C-alpha positions as CSV (number, residue, x, y, z in Angstrom):
1,M,-6.4,8.3,8.2
2,N,-8.3,11.4,7.6
3,G,-6.7,14.7,6.3
4,I,-3.6,12.6,4.5
5,R,-2.4,13.4,1.3
6,V,-0.8,10.8,-0.6
7,T,0.8,11.1,-4.5
8,V,-0.3,8.4,-6.1
9,I,2.0,7.2,-9.1
10,P,1.0,4.8,-11.5
11,I,3.5,2.4,-13.0
12,G,1.8,0.0,-15.8
13,D,-1.9,0.1,-16.6
14,M,-3.8,1.5,-13.8
15,E,-6.8,2.7,-15.1
16,D,-9.4,0.3,-13.7
17,V,-7.4,0.7,-10.6
18,I,-7.6,4.4,-9.9
19,P,-11.3,4.3,-9.3
20,A,-10.9,2.0,-6.3
21,L,-9.2,4.3,-4.1
22,E,-12.0,6.9,-4.0
23,P,-14.0,5.3,-1.5
24,L,-10.8,4.3,0.6
25,A,-11.2,7.0,3.4
26,P,-13.0,10.1,4.1
27,G,-10.8,12.9,4.2
28,M,-7.9,11.2,2.4
29,V,-6.6,13.0,-0.4
30,F,-5.3,11.3,-3.4
31,E,-3.1,13.3,-6.0
32,I,-2.6,11.0,-9.0
33,T,0.6,11.8,-11.1
34,G,1.1,10.6,-14.7
35,P,2.4,7.3,-15.3
36,R,6.6,6.4,-14.5
37,D,8.4,3.7,-16.0
38,P,9.0,1.0,-13.6
39,P,12.8,0.7,-12.2
40,E,15.1,-0.9,-14.6
41,R,17.3,-1.8,-12.1
42,G,14.6,-3.6,-10.0
43,Y,14.1,-6.1,-12.5
44,A,15.2,-9.8,-11.8
45,S,15.4,-11.8,-15.4
46,D,15.8,-15.0,-14.0
47,R,12.7,-14.4,-12.1
48,Q,10.7,-12.4,-14.5
49,Q,9.4,-10.0,-11.4
50,Y,10.6,-6.5,-10.3
51,R,12.3,-6.4,-6.6
52,G,9.6,-4.1,-4.4
53,Q,12.5,-2.4,-2.8
54,A,13.7,-0.7,-6.0
55,F,9.9,1.2,-6.3
56,L,10.4,2.0,-3.1
57,D,13.9,3.6,-3.7
58,D,13.0,5.2,-6.9
59,I,9.6,6.9,-5.8
60,R,11.1,8.1,-2.4
61,S,13.8,9.9,-4.4
62,L,10.6,12.1,-5.9
63,G,10.2,14.0,-2.8
64,Y,6.7,13.8,-1.8
65,P,5.7,13.3,1.8
66,R,3.8,10.1,1.1
67,T,3.6,8.2,-2.0
68,L,2.1,5.0,-3.2
69,A,3.4,3.3,-6.1
70,L,0.7,1.0,-7.8
71,T,1.4,-1.3,-10.6
72,D,0.5,-4.3,-12.3
73,L,3.7,-5.6,-12.2
74,N,4.9,-9.0,-10.3
75,L,6.7,-7.9,-7.3
76,Y,9.2,-10.0,-5.1
77,E,11.3,-9.6,-2.4
78,P,14.2,-11.7,-1.4
79,D,13.3,-15.2,0.0
80,L,9.4,-14.5,-1.3
81,D,7.9,-15.7,-4.0
82,F,5.9,-12.7,-4.2
83,I,4.7,-9.7,-2.5
84,F,1.2,-7.8,-2.6
85,G,2.8,-4.9,-1.4
86,L,5.8,-3.2,0.6
87,A,6.5,-0.2,2.5
88,E,8.9,1.7,4.9
89,K,7.4,1.8,8.3
90,R,6.7,5.2,9.5
91,G,8.5,6.2,6.0
92,R,7.3,7.9,2.8
93,A,6.9,5.4,0.3
94,C,4.6,2.5,-0.1
95,V,4.0,0.3,-3.2
96,V,1.0,-2.1,-4.4
97,S,1.0,-4.6,-7.1
98,T,-2.4,-5.8,-8.3
99,A,-0.8,-8.9,-10.9
100,K,-1.9,-11.7,-8.1
101,L,-4.7,-9.5,-7.1
102,H,-7.2,-9.6,-10.1
103,H,-10.5,-11.5,-10.1
104,T,-13.3,-11.8,-12.3
105,N,-15.9,-9.6,-10.4
106,R,-14.5,-6.2,-10.3
107,K,-16.0,-5.6,-7.1
108,I,-14.2,-8.3,-5.3
109,F,-10.9,-6.9,-7.2
110,H,-11.5,-3.4,-5.7
111,E,-12.0,-4.5,-2.3
112,R,-8.5,-6.2,-2.7
113,V,-6.7,-3.2,-4.0
114,R,-8.4,-1.2,-0.9
115,K,-7.1,-3.4,1.5
116,E,-3.7,-3.7,0.4
117,V,-3.2,0.1,0.1
118,V,-4.7,0.9,3.5
119,H,-2.4,-1.7,4.5
120,E,0.8,-0.7,2.9
121,L,-0.3,3.3,3.8
122,G,-0.8,1.9,7.5
123,H,3.0,0.9,7.8
124,T,4.0,4.2,6.6
125,L,2.3,5.7,9.4
126,G,3.9,3.5,11.6
127,L,1.7,0.3,12.3
128,S,3.0,-3.3,12.5
129,H,1.5,-6.6,11.5
130,C,-1.5,-7.3,13.6
131,R,-3.0,-10.5,14.9
132,S,-6.6,-9.2,15.1
133,Q,-8.4,-11.9,12.7
134,G,-10.3,-8.8,10.6
135,C,-7.7,-6.1,11.1
136,V,-6.5,-4.6,7.7
137,M,-2.8,-4.7,9.2
138,R,-3.1,-8.4,9.6
139,F,-0.3,-9.8,7.2
140,S,-1.7,-11.5,3.9
141,K,0.4,-14.6,2.8
142,R,-2.4,-15.4,0.0
143,L,-5.4,-14.0,-1.4
144,A,-7.8,-15.9,0.8
145,D,-5.9,-13.9,3.8
146,I,-7.0,-10.7,1.9
147,D,-10.2,-11.6,1.3
148,A,-10.7,-12.9,5.0
149,K,-9.5,-9.6,6.5
150,G,-11.8,-6.2,6.8
151,E,-10.7,-2.7,5.0
152,R,-10.6,-1.1,8.5
153,F,-8.0,-0.8,11.3
154,C,-9.1,-2.7,14.4
155,Q,-9.7,-0.7,17.7
156,A,-6.1,-1.2,18.8
157,C,-4.6,-0.5,15.4
158,A,-6.6,2.9,15.1
159,K,-6.0,3.9,18.6
160,R,-2.2,3.5,17.5
161,L,-2.6,5.1,14.1
162,G,-4.1,8.2,16.3
163,E,-1.3,8.4,18.7
164,N,1.3,8.1,15.9
165,L,-0.3,10.7,13.8
166,L,-0.7,13.4,17.1
167,E,3.2,12.7,17.5
168,D,3.9,13.2,14.1
169,A,1.9,16.4,14.4
170,G,3.8,17.4,17.2
171,V,1.4,17.1,19.6
172,H,2.0,15.4,23.1
173,Q,-0.4,13.6,25.3
174,D,0.0,13.8,28.5
């Protein structure tokens, strides 16, 4: 993901999370904005959670080319108890929640954050879930799933990503 600019919008206390992004990818540029309030309309008081889609709608409206909302709030989507993150496939916006990623070991916590950030950004760049065991694009339903996968794309996903980036840049391969 070299040369990709991502605007990071902290929602909640993300001071401990931002350092996890620094070693993410060579050439990836993160521009951190000031903190933002969560979207009020996204809060479901009966669940005491926020709907992930409300975050995407909110940050997409800001007009940045690619945006990552990082929050410590507990997120959900209909039919799911919680989500680690959500993204627009081949879109501009994604959100990652750290609410369920915490661990007493800061290194493990930061690894989980990085994996979910790369995963959700991968979706914005056109990647789908992958079945390859160690691929960062593998779907994660539980923390054990996140811990079991790597921080990188498998060979097939890396190839698709490269093709998508070339296509987005208007370069056609013969």
